[in-house]
C-alpha positions as CSV (number, residue, x, y, z in Angstrom):
1,M,34.5,-40.9,6.4
2,K,35.5,-43.2,3.3
3,I,36.1,-40.7,-0.3
4,I,36.1,-42.7,-3.1
5,L,36.8,-40.1,-6.8
6,V,36.4,-41.6,-9.8
7,P,37.0,-39.1,-12.9
8,G,35.6,-39.0,-15.8
9,F,36.2,-40.0,-20.1
10,W,40.0,-39.1,-21.0
11,L,41.4,-38.8,-17.0
12,D,43.2,-40.4,-14.5
13,A,43.9,-40.0,-10.4
14,S,45.6,-37.2,-10.8
15,S,42.5,-35.6,-12.1
16,W,41.5,-34.6,-8.7
17,D,45.0,-33.4,-7.2
18,A,43.7,-30.0,-6.3
19,V,40.9,-31.0,-4.8
20,V,42.3,-34.2,-2.9
21,P,43.6,-31.7,0.2
22,G,41.1,-30.1,0.8
23,L,39.0,-33.3,1.6
24,R,42.1,-35.1,3.8
25,A,42.1,-32.0,5.8
26,A,39.0,-32.2,6.8
27,G,39.4,-35.3,8.7
28,H,38.9,-38.0,5.6
29,D,40.0,-41.0,3.9
30,V,40.2,-40.2,0.2
31,E,41.2,-42.5,-2.5
32,A,40.9,-41.8,-5.9
33,L,40.8,-44.2,-8.9
34,T,42.7,-44.7,-11.8
35,L,40.1,-46.7,-13.7
36,P,41.6,-49.9,-15.6
37,G,42.7,-48.6,-19.4
38,L,43.5,-45.0,-18.2
39,E,47.1,-46.4,-16.8
40,S,48.7,-45.4,-20.1
41,R,48.4,-44.3,-23.1
42,D,49.9,-47.5,-24.0
43,A,47.2,-49.8,-22.5
44,D,45.8,-52.5,-23.6
45,R,41.7,-51.2,-23.9
46,S,40.2,-53.5,-26.4
47,R,38.6,-56.0,-23.2
48,I,37.3,-53.0,-21.4
49,G,34.2,-52.4,-20.6
50,L,31.6,-50.4,-18.4
51,R,31.2,-53.3,-16.0
52,T,34.9,-53.3,-16.1
53,H,35.0,-50.3,-14.8
54,V,32.6,-50.5,-12.1
55,E,33.9,-53.9,-10.6
56,A,37.2,-52.0,-10.1
57,V,35.1,-49.7,-7.7
58,I,33.2,-52.1,-5.9
59,E,36.6,-53.7,-5.2
60,R,37.0,-50.5,-3.4
61,I,33.7,-50.2,-1.4
62,D,35.1,-53.7,-0.5
63,A,38.0,-52.9,0.5
64,S,36.6,-50.5,2.8
65,E,35.8,-51.5,6.7
66,G,33.1,-48.4,6.8
67,P,30.8,-46.4,5.3
68,V,31.8,-45.3,1.2
69,V,30.5,-41.6,-0.4
70,L,31.1,-42.3,-4.5
71,V,32.0,-39.1,-6.1
72,G,31.8,-39.7,-9.5
73,H,32.7,-36.9,-12.3
74,S,30.5,-36.8,-15.9
75,G,31.0,-40.3,-16.8
76,G,32.3,-41.4,-13.9
77,G,28.5,-41.0,-13.6
78,A,27.4,-44.4,-15.0
79,V,30.4,-46.3,-12.7
80,I,29.0,-45.1,-9.6
81,S,25.5,-45.2,-10.2
82,A,26.5,-49.0,-11.0
83,A,28.5,-49.8,-8.2
84,A,26.0,-48.1,-5.6
85,D,23.5,-50.4,-7.1
86,A,25.5,-53.5,-6.2
87,R,26.9,-52.4,-2.7
88,C,23.5,-50.6,-1.6
89,D,24.4,-51.0,2.1
90,K,27.7,-49.6,2.0
91,V,27.5,-46.6,0.2
92,A,26.4,-43.1,2.4
93,R,25.7,-41.2,-0.9
94,T,26.4,-40.6,-4.2
95,I,27.7,-37.3,-5.8
96,Y,28.0,-36.1,-9.3
97,V,29.9,-33.6,-10.8
98,D,28.2,-32.3,-13.8
99,S,27.2,-35.6,-14.8
100,G,24.3,-37.8,-13.5
101,P,23.1,-41.5,-12.7
102,L,22.8,-43.6,-15.8
103,A,19.3,-46.4,-15.7
104,D,20.2,-49.9,-16.5
105,G,20.1,-50.6,-20.2
106,A,21.7,-47.5,-21.3
107,S,24.9,-46.8,-22.5
108,V,27.0,-43.4,-21.7
109,S,27.2,-42.7,-25.7
110,D,27.8,-43.9,-29.1
111,E,28.9,-40.8,-30.3
112,W,32.5,-40.7,-29.7
113,E,34.9,-41.4,-32.6
114,A,36.8,-43.7,-32.0
115,S,40.1,-45.1,-32.8
116,G,39.3,-49.0,-32.5
117,A,39.1,-49.6,-28.6
118,D,40.2,-46.2,-27.9
119,I,38.2,-43.0,-27.9
120,P,40.8,-39.9,-27.8
121,L,40.5,-36.7,-26.6
122,P,38.6,-34.2,-29.2
123,E,39.7,-31.8,-30.0
124,W,37.7,-28.6,-28.0
125,D,35.8,-27.9,-30.9
126,V,33.6,-30.6,-30.8
127,F,32.4,-29.2,-27.0
128,E,29.9,-26.7,-26.2
129,P,30.9,-23.9,-25.2
130,N,29.2,-23.9,-22.1
131,E,31.3,-26.9,-21.5
132,L,34.7,-24.6,-22.3
133,V,34.1,-22.1,-19.4
134,D,36.8,-20.8,-17.6
135,L,39.0,-23.3,-19.0
136,D,41.6,-21.3,-20.2
137,E,44.4,-21.6,-22.7
138,E,46.7,-23.0,-20.1
139,L,44.8,-25.5,-18.5
140,R,43.4,-26.9,-22.1
141,A,47.0,-27.2,-22.6
142,Q,47.9,-29.3,-19.0
143,F,44.7,-31.5,-19.8
144,R,45.7,-32.3,-23.4
145,A,48.7,-33.2,-21.8
146,R,47.5,-35.7,-19.5
147,A,45.0,-37.2,-21.2
148,V,44.4,-41.0,-22.0
149,P,42.6,-42.3,-24.7
150,H,39.0,-43.7,-22.7
151,P,38.0,-47.9,-23.8
152,L,35.3,-47.7,-26.4
153,G,33.7,-50.6,-24.1
154,A,33.1,-48.1,-21.0
155,S,31.6,-45.8,-23.2
156,T,29.0,-48.2,-25.0
157,E,28.2,-51.2,-22.7
158,P,25.2,-50.7,-21.3
159,Q,24.2,-50.8,-17.9
160,R,23.2,-53.0,-15.5
161,L,21.7,-52.1,-12.3
162,G,19.5,-54.8,-10.5
163,D,18.2,-53.3,-7.0
164,E,15.8,-51.0,-6.5
165,R,17.8,-49.5,-2.8
166,R,19.9,-47.0,-4.4
167,Y,17.0,-45.1,-4.9
168,E,17.4,-44.5,-1.4
169,I,20.1,-43.5,-1.2
170,P,20.8,-39.4,-0.8
171,T,22.9,-38.0,-3.6
172,T,24.1,-34.7,-4.9
173,L,24.1,-33.9,-8.2
174,V,26.8,-31.0,-8.7
175,C,25.5,-28.5,-11.8
176,C,28.7,-27.1,-13.3
177,S,27.7,-26.7,-17.5
178,M,24.1,-26.2,-17.0
179,P,22.3,-24.0,-14.9
180,V,20.4,-25.1,-12.2
181,T,16.8,-24.3,-13.2
182,V,17.4,-26.4,-16.8
183,L,18.8,-29.3,-14.7
184,R,15.8,-28.9,-12.3
185,T,12.9,-28.5,-15.3
186,L,14.7,-31.7,-16.8
187,L,14.4,-33.6,-13.2
188,D,10.9,-32.5,-13.4
189,E,10.0,-33.1,-16.7
190,G,11.4,-37.3,-16.3
191,H,13.8,-36.6,-19.3
192,P,15.6,-39.4,-20.5
193,W,18.5,-38.6,-19.0
194,M,17.3,-37.7,-15.8
195,A,15.3,-40.3,-15.6
196,E,17.0,-42.5,-12.8
197,A,17.8,-39.3,-10.4
198,A,14.0,-38.9,-10.7
199,R,13.2,-41.6,-9.3
200,M,16.0,-40.8,-6.0
201,R,13.6,-40.8,-2.4
202,D,16.1,-38.0,-2.1
203,V,18.5,-35.8,-4.1
204,E,19.8,-32.2,-3.6
205,I,20.9,-30.2,-6.3
206,V,24.0,-28.2,-6.3
207,G,25.5,-24.8,-8.8
208,L,28.5,-24.3,-9.0
209,A,29.2,-21.8,-12.3
210,T,31.8,-23.0,-14.1
211,G,32.9,-25.2,-17.2
212,H,32.7,-29.2,-17.0
213,W,35.8,-29.8,-15.8
214,P,35.6,-27.8,-12.5
215,Q,38.6,-30.2,-10.8
216,F,40.6,-27.6,-12.7
217,T,38.9,-24.3,-13.6
218,R,37.2,-24.4,-9.8
219,P,39.0,-26.7,-7.1
220,D,38.1,-25.4,-4.0
221,E,34.5,-24.8,-4.7
222,L,34.2,-28.1,-5.5
223,T,36.2,-29.8,-2.6
224,A,33.7,-27.2,-0.5
225,V,31.0,-28.6,-2.2
226,I,31.6,-32.0,-1.5
227,L,32.3,-31.5,1.9
228,T,28.8,-30.1,2.4
229,A,27.5,-32.9,1.2
230,V,29.1,-35.1,3.1
231,G,29.3,-33.3,6.0
């Protein structure tokens, strides 16, 4: 199976380095993406919006001969949900890592502190304690050393969806920084964060107890979760 890995904010393809080998060892064709504007700290992010990132994923789907599985971490969830909407006939499954699909008309967030067209990685105290579980000082230093400012437009541009066949695509929600029971309640109650996921016909929720970045803190366990979902 072709598996396309989409990183979240501030991260490039290398953020999946500890996950890719295990997926390939299981026989899968794996491609980790660096989204536009995340190539370097000096990249021009002034004209990059959410749709720019979505189109980059669609391009890789179109380049694949067969069906694909899309894996999106954090803000990458918004990207894969729109890419799946655009290519419903080619996406076999979507996997959201501590994330979820973004509904039409919504944006990822307009609350980050920006510098021009950039959203720099903030100080750690901006994040909730549950997001930082297992992200020790060494991992935090590695994360900050590799972090690239995220394009502001990719966070604030509204989502655009149009094909309701997306609700038929099997979906896995990997719950890391939030207990599974809490996520299930949000889903059942139709909370705005889960409004899109609540309309999906085939949704499984998998718990992976760690912080918001399991590709750093629990890469082997995340690899196993992805393999189970794909298999």
